[in-house]
N, C-alpha and C positions, 0 to 999 in steps of 0.2 A: 247076323249072317251076312252082312255086307260091310265088314270092317275095312276091306280093301277095295277101292274102285280104281280101275285103270283108266287114265285120261290120255287119249291119243296125243302124241307130242305136238303135231301141228295144230290140232284143234285147241290145245292148251294155249299156244301162241295166239291164235285168233281170239280166243275168249278173254285173253289178258287185255285186249283193247276196249272192252265194253265199258269199264268205269270212266273212260276218257272221251267217249263219243259225246258231242254236244247234246244237251238235253232236248233241244228242239228237233233232233234227228232220231229220237228214241223209237218212234213208230215208223221210220223210213226203212225201206229195204237197203241193205248194205253189202258191198263186196269186201271180203276179208282176204288179203294177200299175205302169204307167208313165204318169205325168201330166206333160205336157211343153208346151213352146211348139210346136215342130215339128221333126221329123227324118225325112228320107226321105219327106216328105209326110204322116207320121203325127203325130197330136197326143196321142192316148190309146191305149194298148194294154194288153191283158190276156193273159197267158200262163199256161197250166196246165203245171206241171212235175212229172213223175214220174221220179225219178232224174235222168238227163241228157237225157231226152226232153222238149223244149219244144214245146208246141202253142199257137198263137195262137187264142184263142177270141173275141176282140173287138178291133175297131180303129176308131178315129175319125180322120177325115182332115181336112187343111187345107181351108178356113181356120177351121174350127170348133174352137177351141182355148181351153182354160182358161188356159194360160200367156200366150197372146197377148192374150186379154181382159184379164187382170190387168195386163199391160204397157201396154195402151192407157190404162187408168185411171192407172197410174203416170206415163205421159207427160203426160196431161191435168193432173195435179196438180203438174207442174213438175219431176219427177225423171227421171233418165236411165233409158231402157229397158235391161233386162238388168243394171242396177246398183242402181236405187233402189227395187226392189220391197219390200225389207225395211223401207224407210221407210213405204211404204204400209201394210204389215202392222202396223207399230207404231202408225200413226195411227188404225187401226181401233179401238183401245182408247178413243179420245176421241170417237167418233162414235155416232150413233144411226141405225138402219136406215130412214131416212125414205123412200127409194125402193125398198125391198126387194121389195115386191110388183110394182112397176112393172118392175123388172129381170126378175123371173121371168115376167111376162106379156108384156112387149114386146120385150125384148132377147134373152132366152133362150127356146128351145122345148125342152122336155125330155120324152123318152119313154124311160124306163129301158131300157137303159143309155145310149141315144143322146141327145145334145143338139145343138142348132144355134144359131148366132148369127144375128140379123138383121143382115146385113152393111151395111145402110144406115147403121148407127151407127158404122161403123169404116172406116178408110182404110189399115190395115196391109197389106192385100192389094193395094193399088194405088198407094201413095205412099211414097217414102222420107223424106218431110218430117215426117209425124206419123201416129199410130196411130188417132186418132179422127176422125170426120167432122164436117162442118158441121152435120148434124142433131144430133149430140151437143152442140155448142156452143149451138145454139138452145135445147136443152132444159135444159142445166146451166149455161149462162153462159160468159163468156170464160174461156180457159185460166188456171189458177192459177199465179201467179209464186211459186215456193217460196223464191226468194231475197229477195223483198220481201213477206213474208207479212203480210197484215192479219188482224184478228180474223175478218172475214167469210170471207176466203180459207181460213183454218185450219178454220173450221166446215164449209165446203163440202167441203174435202179430207177431213176426218175422217169426214163422213157418207158420202161416196163410198167411202172406204176400208172403212167398216163394212159396207155392204151388198154391196160387191164380195167382201169376205172371207167373208161368210155364204153367198153364192151358190156360191162356189168350194167351201166346206166341204160344202154340201148335195150338190153334184154328185159330189164325191169319195166321200162316204159312201154315196150312193145307188148309185154304180157298184160299189163294193165289196160292198154288200148284195146286189145283183143277182147278181154272180159267185159269192158264197158260197152263196146259195140255189140257183143253177143247178147248181153242182158238188158241193155238200156238203163242200167243203174250207174249213177255217177258219184255216189257217196262211198268212199273206200277207207279201209284201214290197212296198215302195213305193219307186220311184225316179223319175228325171226331174226337170227343173228345178222343177216345182211342189212336189216333195217337200221342197224347201228352205224351204217355208212352215211354220214350226214350229207356228204356231197351228192350221193345218189338220191337221198330223200329231198334235197333241195331241187334237183332236176325234176323229180316227180311233182313237186309243188308248183312248178311252172307249166304243167300240162293244162291246157285250156279246156279239155273235155271233162275235167273233174269239178264237182260241186263242192265236195268237202274231203279233207284228208285227215285221218287221225293216226298218229304214231305214238304209242305209249312211251313214257319216259324210260322204261327198261324193256325194250322189245326182245331182248335175248332170253336165254334159258332161265335166269333168275326171275325175270319178270313173268315168265310162264307159270310160276307158282300161283299167281293170281288167277290165271286161266284155269288151272287144275282145280282150284277151289270153286270157281264158277261152274265148272263141269259137274262136280259132285252135287252142288246145289241144284243145278238144272236137271240132273238125272232123277230128282224127286218128282219131276213133272214128265209124265210119259209122252207128252206132246212135243217135248224139246229134243233137239239134236237129230 
């Protein structure tokens, strides 16, 4: 009578980290951060885990999403959404944060740990054609053609990549800082699609307030299959989750 078990998307991400946590931390309380595009309407989640008991202490909902913001910039720069984000990350090495303050003041509103996007800059919530809006085009110019890239186009793409990367890193680190200060727990895991951004994870690794950081080798949706299997196993124990 229980052939189908629904595993919440972000909880699956969080549970995918369990096999990779160092053995000496098995009995330690842990904070599990999920930074994602969207799953079940959630875009960022924070779980506090004590043994097999998981409690959600923070949740950010669609459309306010770090992952979808980054994908919108990826789309504008001429790369495929959910495929070319690594190219945007690499491009950030060649850019300067020209519009960094503009992004933080006009496009993002951040009140730790919550952030929101001014959706007038984006179309990913209303159009299957593109992720950015006409307002974005008016501000940053015509979309960049990555297949016929000019020097001007490369500079624009690199600068956009740079300040997009910095904003994402700032929000991730600030969210982690908030949760650690609130809970007093400094052992963390990070999963979700945004955890595939190795530059951002490197920035987190430099945070002095953390005791341990676990990032699974496949933090995205394919790796979440491990978490879904863990969920089914843990549901056998009524004291879990």
